[in-house]
N, C-alpha and C positions, 0 to 999 in steps of 0.2 A: 176565707181569702181573706177577706179586707183584711181580717186579723190575723192571718200567717204573712203576707204584708207588713202589716204594724208593728209584728215581732219582729220581726228580719230587720224593718227600720229602728226599732229600738236598739237591737244587739249592735250591726252597725257603728250606730252613734256614741254608745258605750264602748267598744273596742276602739272606735279612733282616739275617746275621751285617754283612756288608758293608754293611747303610744305614745298622745302628746303630755298626759302625766311624765310617763316613760320619758322620754325625749329630753325635759324640762329637767326632772331629777338627776340626768348624767352628764345635762350641762350646768346644772348650779348647784347641786349636790357637790361636790367635793367642796366648793365659797361656805359654801355653805355649814358643813361640818368645823372645815378652817375655822368659821366663824363663832361656831358655840364651842372649840377649845380655844379660841382667844379669851371669850369672856369668861368661860368657866376659871381661867388661869390667870386673868388679870383679876378676879374679885379676890380670889386665895390669896392672892400677894397684898393687895390693898386689905385684906382681911388682919392680913401679919403684922406690916410694914406701917398703916396708917397712923394708931395710937401712936408713936414714936413722933409725930406730927405734931403732936398736941392739938388732939378737937378737946374743942370745949364740952364739960359735962353742962348741961339744961334742964333742969327739972320742970319746968314750965313747956307746956306744951307751945304755948304762941310764939317762947323763944327758940323753939327747934325750928317752927315754920323760919321764923325770920332768917333763919342760918339758913334753911336749906335755901329763900330765894333770894340768897346772896350768891345760890353756886347758880340761880336761874341766871347771871349776867355770863356767865363761862359757856354756858350752852345757847345764850343770845347770838354769840359772835358766827353761829351757823349761820344763821336767821340774815341775819347783815349781812354777811356774805353772799346768800343767795338772792337779797334785793338788792344788792350791787352787780352780783352777776346779770337780771335784770336790764336794771339801767346800763349796764355799759354795751350789751347789746341791742339794746335801743339808741342808743347815744352812737354807734355805728354804722347800724343798717335803716335807722327813723325808728317812729313810733307804729307804723304801716310798713312792713320789708312789701317791696313789689316781688321780688323772685322768691322761687320757691326753694334755695339754699338759704334766703334772708329768712325768710320766716320758719323754715326747720330751725336753726339756731335759737329764737324767738319761743318758738314751742320748747324749746329741751331746757332752756330758762326760766321758762315759767313753770313748767311741770316739776324742776328741780325746788322751787320757788313754794307750789304750792304742796307737796311730799315734807318740803322741812317747818312750814308752817301746822303741818297735821301732825306728823310727829312731834314737834316743839309742844304742842298745846296738849296733846296726850300724855307724853314723858313728864311733863310739869306738873299735870293734875294728878298722877301718879307718883312724884316727887312730894308732893305737898301733902298728900294723904300720909303717907308712911310716916311723915316726920311728924306730926301730926299724936302718932298714936307710939315712934320710939323706945323704947327704955331711953334715959340719960347716954348710958355709960355706950350703945349700940348708935351711936351718930355717926360714929364714921363710913356706914356703907352711902350716907349720903352722897360726898364726895366722890367715891368709887362709881355709885351709878352713873352720876353728871362725868368723869370723866371716860366709859366707858359709852356712852351717848351722845359724844365730843365726836367719840373715833369714829365710833358709826356711822354719823351724819356725812362726815367728811369724805369715809371710802368709799359712801355711796355714791355721793355727788360727783368724788373723783372718775368712779367706774361707771357714771349712768346710762351709758350704751356699750356695756360690755360687760358677760355674764359673773366678773367679780363685783356687780354691784350687787349683788348674793350676802356678799362676806359684809358688807357694811348693813346691809338691811339685819345681815339676821345677829350683829354685834349689837346693835340701835334695838332691835326688838326685844334681846333676852335684859336690856337696862329696863326698858317699860315692863315687861313683863315679871319680873323680879321684885322689881315698886307693887306691885300691882299683888303680886301674888306674897308676898311681907307681908303687904297692909293687910290684906283680907285675913289673913292666919293671926294674926296679930286682933284683930278685931274680933273675931270668930272666938279662937282660942281663951279667954276668959270671958266670953259674951258682951256684945253691940256694949251694954251702957258702961259697964265696966272700964269699958278705954275710952267712952263720948263722954261719958258726963264731968271725968275729973281736969276735962281742958279748960285748964288756967289763962286769965289774959294778963296772965302778973309772969 
């Protein structure tokens, strides 16, 4: 009897999870698909047009990492914006807001800052790792990924309380996972040591 009750409870929990997942997909699915489409289109567009901008050919891994670090300044704008958002809310409502509405604004701004920090650090690590193993003539992917990341972060923050935030989340996630995916591919396609040992400091 107890076994039957437990089975029924598990089944109900599973059904509830399936319904919740189906509801989330219906609500966020179109925005996620739009994010995937825009990300793919922008990466293809960048791959065709960025070489015309004159990306430098850097044979040294250290130079490529330094080049990727320069683009971190662009991504860092999202961090500056998130910090100023928190400062602005605290300046308006005080360090410790007294009303529930004021607290809600502070919690939202702090959540934006936390999410932005986590995304920024994760993407930066992926981008720098990728730059260290890229071929010299493929460096154009770095500004493309940086642009994609900053687009994703700002569209996510702008729609933080709307299902449309799934669009921004998808775009920035594509940038991060593309960087990690390419890094792992470069590492394992030719063997770990063949990619790591030639890391020149000059």
